[in-house]
C-alpha positions in Angstrom: 3.6 3.9 63.5 2.3 6.9 61.8 3.7 5.8 58.3 1.8 2.4 58.6 -1.5 4.2 59.5 -1.3 6.6 56.5 -0.6 3.6 54.2 -3.6 1.8 55.6 -5.8 4.9 54.8 -4.7 4.9 51.2 -5.5 1.2 50.6 -9.0 1.6 52.2 -10.0 4.3 49.9 -8.8 2.6 46.7 -9.4 4.0 43.2 -12.4 6.1 42.6 -13.9 7.5 39.3 -14.0 11.4 39.3 -17.8 12.7 39.5 -17.1 16.3 39.1 -19.0 18.0 36.1 -15.7 19.0 34.5 -14.4 15.5 34.4 -17.4 14.0 32.5 -17.7 13.5 28.8 -20.0 16.2 27.3 -23.2 15.2 25.7 -23.1 16.1 21.8 -25.9 18.4 20.7 -25.9 17.1 17.1 -25.4 13.3 16.2 -22.5 12.6 13.8 -23.5 12.2 10.1 -24.0 8.6 8.7 -21.1 7.1 6.9 -21.0 7.6 3.0 -21.9 4.7 0.8 -19.2 3.2 -1.3 -19.4 3.4 -5.1 -20.7 0.3 -6.8 -17.8 -1.5 -8.6 -20.2 -3.9 -10.3 -20.5 -1.7 -13.5 -16.8 -1.8 -14.4 -15.5 -4.4 -16.7 -12.0 -5.5 -16.5 -10.0 -4.8 -19.7 -8.1 -7.9 -21.2 -4.4 -8.0 -20.4 -2.0 -6.6 -22.9 0.3 -9.6 -22.7 -2.4 -12.2 -22.5 -2.9 -14.8 -19.8 -0.1 -17.1 -18.6 0.0 -20.2 -20.8 2.1 -23.0 -19.3 3.4 -25.4 -21.9 2.8 -28.5 -19.6 -0.6 -27.4 -18.4 -2.5 -29.9 -20.7 -0.6 -32.7 -19.2 -2.1 -32.2 -15.8 -5.8 -32.2 -17.1 -5.4 -35.3 -19.4 -7.7 -38.2 -18.7 -6.2 -41.5 -17.9 -8.0 -44.4 -19.5 -9.7 -46.7 -16.9 -8.9 -50.4 -16.9 
């Protein structure tokens, strides 16, 4: 019977958050610095490709206009 009573006491207490001062998160004295801004990439121009752009031979066939009836 004693084992059953000790198990009952454990379930009645349940889980508790520690409230001792050593267990708490310390309050920071100085706030962290703000995040740094990213550099603006709008001033950079892309250089043209050395080999040129891809030119498919049948690309013009896709965009040809079909005459209406």
